[in-house]
N, C-alpha and C positions, 0 to 999 in steps of 0.2 A: 688500243683496247680500252674500253670504258670500264672503270671499276664500279661494281654495283654493290651497295651496302644496304641490304634489306633483310628482314628477319621475321619468320612466321612460326608459330607453334600451334599444333592441334592436340586436343585432349580427347582420346577415344573412349575412355571409361570414366566412371564416377570416382573410382578409388585408386586406380593405377594409371598414370598419364603416359600417353604415347605422343611424341612430338614429331611434326614435320616442319622443317625449318628451311627457309630460303635465305641463304646467307651470303654469299661473297662474290666471287671474284672471276667470273666468266673466263676460266683459264684456257678453254679449248674452243677456238672459233668454229662456228658452223654446227656445233653439237649442243644438245641439252643433256647435261651430265647430272646424274643422281648419285650422290655419295651416301651410301646406305649402311646401316647396321641394324640387324634384327636380333632380338633376344627373346628367350622363352621365359615367361613370368608364371611360375607355378609353385605349388606347395610341395616341398620335398617328401613329406610324409606320405601323401596320397598320389602323387603324380611323377615320382622319381623315375619309374620305369619308362614312362611315355616320353621323357626328355631325351632318351637315347636316339641317335640317328641324326641325319641332316635335315635342314629346312629347304623346301623347294621354292624357287622363284620362277614363275612362268610368265612370259611376256607375249602378248598378242599385238600385232601391228596391223591396223586397219581391218580388224576382225580375223586375221590369219595368224596361226602360230608363228612366232618369230624367234624366240629363244627360251631355253629352260636351263636353270643353273641350280646346283646344290651347294649350300653353304652351311657352315657350322654355327652353333649357338653363339651369338655375340660377335661373329666375324664381320669385319668391315669389307665392303665391296663396292665397285662402281658400275653404273649402268649408263651406257652412251646411247642416246636416241637422236634420230634425225628430226629436223623441224618439218612442219607442214604435213604431219601424220598424226593419227590417233592411236594411243597405246592403252592396253588394259594389262595392269600388272597384278598378279595374284600371288600372295605369300601364303604358303600352307605347310602343314605337317600333320601326320597321323595323330589323332587324339587332341588336336588343338583347333581353335576357331580360325578359319581362313579369312583373309582380308583382301578386298579387291579395291583398286584405285584406278580412275580413268584420267588420262593425260591428253588433252587436246593441244598439240604443239603448233597449231596454225598461227603464224606470226608474220609480220612484215619482213621483207628481205634484210633491211638494215639490222633488225633485231636478231634475226636468224644468223646473220653474218658475225655478229659480236659474240653469240653463244650465251648460255645461261647455266647456272649451277644451283642445284637444289639439294639440301641435306635432309635425309630421311633417317630418323632415329625411332624405331618402332618396336612393339612387343606383340607376342601372340599369347593367348590365354587358353587353358585347358577346356575341353568340352566335357559336359556331364550329361547323363541320361535324364530325360524329362524336361530339358530346357529347349525352348523354341529359338533356333538360330536362323530363322528365315531371313531376318533383316540383313544378315551378313552375306546373303546371295546377291545383294545389291552393292554397288560401290560405297565405301565409307568416305571416299574423298574424290572430288572432281577438280582438276586443275585446268585452267585455260589462260589465254593471253588477254589482259584487260587493256583495251586500246586507250581508255581514259588515263590510266596511270602509267601506260607503256611498260608494263611488267607482268610476269606470270603471277597468278593469284588463285586461291581456291574459291569454289562456288559456295558462298555463305548461305544463299537461299536454299540450296539443296541440303547443306549440312543441317540447317535449322529444321527442314522438313523431316529428316530421319532421326533427329536427335532423341525424341522420346522413345522411339523403337529401340535404339541402341541402349539407352539408359535402362529400359525394361529388361532387355536381354542380359545385360551385364549384372543387373540386380538379381535376376533369377539365377545367373551363373554363380554369383557370390553365395546365394542361399544354398544352392546344390552343393558347393564346396564345403560350406559350414556343416551341412547335414552329414556328408561323408566323414568329415573330421570328427563330428560328435558321435557318429556311429562307431568309428574305430576306437574313440576314447571310451565309449560305454562298454564295448566288448572287452577292451583291455582292463577296464575297471572291474567288470564282472569276474574276469579270470583272477585278478588280484584278490578280490573280495572272497572268491571261492577258496583260494589257497589259504587266505587268512582264517576263513571259517574252519577248514579242516585242521589247521594247526591249532586253532583255539579249542576245538573239540577234543583233540588228542591231549592237549595240555590240561584241559578241564578234567578229562578222565583220569589222568595220572594224579592230578591234585586231589581228586575225589578219593582214589584208592589210598593215597598217602594219608589223607585226612581220616579215613576209616580206621587205618592201622594205628594212627596216633591217638584217635579217640578210644580204641580198645585198650591200648596201653595205659592211657590216662585214667580210664574207668577202673582197671585193675588196681592201679596205684591208689586211686581215690577210695576204692572199697577197703583196701588194707589199712589205709590211713584212718578211714571212718571207723573201722572196727577198733583200732587202738585208741582212738579218741573217745569212742563210746565206753570202753572199759575204764579209761581214766576218768571220764565224766561220771560214771556210776560210782566209782570210789569216792570222788570229791563230793558227790551229792549225798552219799551216806554219812560222810564226816560232817558235811554242812547241816544235814538233818539233825544229827545228834546234838551239834552245837546250838542249833536253832531251838531245839526242845528245851535245853538247859537255859538258854537266854530267855525263852518265853516264860518259863517257870519263875525265874528271878524277876522278870518284868511284871508278871501277874501279882506276885507278892508285894512288890513295890507300889504298884498301882492301887492295890487294895488298901495299903496303909495310907497312901496319899488321899484316897477317896474318903476314908473314915475321918481324917483330919479336916478335909474340905467340908464334909457334911456338918461336923461339929462347929466349924467356924461360920458356916452359912446359917446355921440355926441361931447362933448368938447374934450375928449381924441382923437377922430378920427380926428378932425380938427387940433389939435396940432401935431398929428402923420403925417398928410398929409403935413404940413408945413415943418417938419423936413426932410421928405423923398424928398421933392422937392429941398431943400437946398443941401442935400447930393448928389442928382443926378447931380445938376449943378456943384458942386465941382469935382465930379468924372469925368465928361465930360472934364472939364478944365485940370485936371491932366493927363488924357489920351491923350489929344491933345498935351500937352507939351512933354510928354514922347515919343510920336510917332515922333515928329519933331526932338528930340535929337537923337533917334535911327536911323533915316534916314540920318542925318548928319554924325554920326559916321560910318555907313555902307559905305557911299560914300567915306569917307577918307580912310577906310581900303581897298576898292576895288582899288582906285587910287594907293595906295602904293604897293599892290600886283601886279598890271599891270606893274609898273616901274621895280620892282624886276624881273619879268618874262622876260621883254624885255632885261635887262642887261644880264641875264643868257643866253638867246638865242644868243645874239651877241657874248659872250665869247665862247660858244660852237661851233659856226660857224668858228671862227678864229682858234680854236684848231684843228678842223677837217681838215681845209685847210692846216695847217702846217704839220699835220700827213700824208696827202696824198703826199705832196712834198717830205718829208723825205723818204717815202716808195718807191717813183719812183726813187730817186737818189740811194738808196741802191740796188734796183733791177738791175739797169744798171751796177753798180760796181761789183755785184755778177756775172753777165753774162760775163763780160770781164775777170774776174779772172778764171772763169770756162773754158773759151776757151783756155787760156794760159796753164792751168793745164792739159787739155786733150791732147794738142800738145806735151807737155813734157812727159806725160805718154806713148804716142804712141812710141816716140823715145826710151825711156827706155825699153819698152816692146820688141821692135825689137832687141835691143842689147842683152837683156836677153835671148831671144828666141834662138839666134845664139849660145850664150855661153852654154845654156842648152843643145842644140843638141850635141855639142862636148863632154860636160861632161857626157851626157847620154850614148853616144857611148862607152866612156872609162869605165863608170860605169858598162855597160852591160858586157863588157869583163871581168872586175874585178869580177863582180858578178858571172859570169859563172864559173870562176876558183875557186872562193871561195865556190860556191854552191857545186861543185864537191868534194872539200876537206871536206866541212862541211858534205856532205852526207855520205862520207866514215867514217868521225869521228863519225857522229850520229849513223851509223849502229853499230859501235863498242861500243859506249856509251849505245845505246839502249839494245844491247845484255847484257852488264854488268849490266845495270840498271834493266833489266828484271830478271837476276839471283839474284841481290841484293833484288829486290822487292819480288821475290818468297820466298827467305830465310826469309825476314822480315815478309811476310804474314804468313808463317808457324809459325814463332816465335810469331807473334801477336795473331794468332788463338789459339796457345797453351796457351799463357798468358791469353787470354780471357776465354778459357775453364777452366783454373786453377782458375781464378778470380771468374768465375760464380759458379764453384763447391764450392769454399770457401765461396762465398756470400750466396749460398743456405744453406750450413752447418751452417753458422753463424745465418741466418734467422731462420732455424729450431731450433737451440739451443736457440735463443732468444724467439721464440714462445713457445717452451717447458717450458722455464723458466717462461714466462708470464702466461701460463696455470697453472703451478704449484703454482705460487704466487696467481693467481685468485682462484684456488681450495682451497688453504690454507686459503685465506681471506674469501672465501665463507663458508668453514667449520667452521672457527672461528666465523663468523657472525651467522651461523646457530646454532652453539653451544651456543653462547651468547643468541640468540633469544629463543632457546629451554629452556635454563636455566631460562630466564626471564619468559617465558610462564609457565614452570613448577612451578616457584616460585609463579606466579599469581594463577595458578590452585590450588597449595597447600594452598595458603592463602584462596582462595574461599572454598576449600574442608574443611579446618580447621574451617572456619566460619560455613559452613553447618554442619560439624561434631558436632560442639558445639550445634547447634540448634537440630540436630537429637538426640544427647546424652541426652539432656533435655527431648525430647519427649519420648525417649525409657525408661526413668525412670518409666513411667506409666505402669501399667499392660495392657493386651490386652483388658480388660473390660473398661479401661479408655483411650483407644486410641483416638487421635484427629480425627476430621472429615476426611473421606477419600478424596484424591485428585480426581478432576474430569477431569484433562487433560488426553489426550490419551497416553497410555503406549504401545509403538510399540512392536510387536512380534519379538523375536530374531531369525534371520535366517542367518547363516554363510555359505558361499559357500566354503571357504577354512579355513584351520587351522590358516593361517596368519591373516585372518580377526578376528577370535575368539580371538587370542592372543592380537591383537591391541585393541579390545574392553575391554579385561581384564586389559590391561595396563592403559587405560583411566579411568576405574573404580577405580584402585588402587590409582590414583592421586586425583580423586574426593572424594573418601571415605577412610579415614585413617584406620589404623589397628583396627580391631574389627568387631562387628556384627551390622548392621544398618537395621532397619525395616521401611518400608513405606506401606501405604494402598492406593489403588485406587478403585474407583467405576465407572464403565462404563455401557453402555446401558443394557446389560443382564448378567453382571458378576461382581464379587468382586475379587480383586487381593491383595494378601499379598506378597510384594516383600522384600526379605531378601538379603542384600549385605554382603558377608563374605570376609573380607580382612585378610589373614593370611600369614605372611612371605613375604609381598609385592605382593602376587597374590590374585586378587579379583575375586569372582565368583558371578553370578546373579542367585538366586534361586527364583522361583515363585510358589505360590499356587493359582490356579484360580478356583473360585466357579462359575460354569455355570448353565444353566437351567437343565442340566442332570448329574451333578456330579462335583467332585473335581478332578483337574488334577495338577500334580506336574512336574516341569521341572528344569533343571540346565543348564544355558547358552544355552537355546533353545532346549535341549534334554530331552525327557521324563524320569522321574525317579519314583521310588516308594515312597509311603508316609514314609516308614521306613527310606529310605536313606535321604529324605528331613529333617525329624526330627533329625536324627543322625548328619547330616553335618551342620545344622543351629543352633545347640545349642550354647548359648553364653558362 
């Protein structure tokens, strides 16, 4: 008998998981054995009464009633089915959602002869009014024989098709349960609040009565006390009034005496002050008069001195102006005479020069004409020679420039190519250095993480740490280059060996296994969803057998 080691789990709800597992050991030849346990998953506060009684398991074979069994909540039981038939198994209970599963056990003779064992561990959930359970009239699971893998498996395409319907029904079911719980809580809360209110009102009434009695007693005591205090106060006020009158009389007599003394003193002080002020006034008037006379005398002397200085200055200025005018007149007359003489001499010189210039000009014109003709002839010859020389030089210069330009461009090109090579070399060296530093950094981080992961991986799967809640992105590679790049990054992050991580997301549990062998790292994932378990390697679907085989430590 061949030992079969495979394992599947299905999740039927978003919040509470129901597992179907294929696990072991084909113990009975020729039969498909389902080892099952069904439990009721309910809220004891609102569904306790519904949980009483047994669970019904009804089996149809090829469309005909085959067997019906009654089991208790959580009881383990076995179902033995023959191969090459189709079975419909319905698990139900009053007040709970029924679940239907289809089992197509058509298989090759050798497979049927060896037998198969499937472990079913499931739950039923309560029904509530107002929730649409139509989806549960359809099978929630279809099992068939997969010729490619040579084992029984569930129909993942079918599971994906009804997934959203089941999720919607279970979400509505959860909301209905919460509404019932909230309603019961609100009713209980209202009863408690009503009792508290009645108790508070009775207490308030008693406190009000006691308060009134205490206030009446307090008022009587206060009135008696006030009367006694008023009599005592009146007595003290009479004594105080008598004493105040006597004190006021003594004070008035004393103030009258002090006032008379003060008035006499003030009169004497005023007379003395008036005498002093009069004496000071007379002295100030005498001082002011003497100062005014001295100031007037000083001012008159200063004005006389200033007038004398001004007169002397005016006289001196007049004499200097008169002398300047005489000097200017004499100079003008001398300049006019000199100018007349110079103009006469200049005219005579100009006439002589004009005559000489005419003669010289005539001779110069003749000489110039002869010279011009000779020069013209010579110039024609020189121009012809110069043009020929210039053309030759121009061609030589143009050739030299062209050669120089060609050489310059070649040198510039060579220099640019050299610069680019040096830059490329420097850039490559810099990138190599940076990459080495980055790889060293990543390796250090990977080693640190590897150490941490190694410690975690020492525990068995039953002792795994809490799953991570961060989002694990789905692997999708457009090209083989992208996939190889991802594997290279993994090989840096995860050292040689097998590394296991667990993630828990909204409606799935993920076991991630990183296998780094010979410097090549691969990302394996087992995803438990609401409709089954899926396996993939680097984003590509694989079978459970391949997953187990390639992720062994």
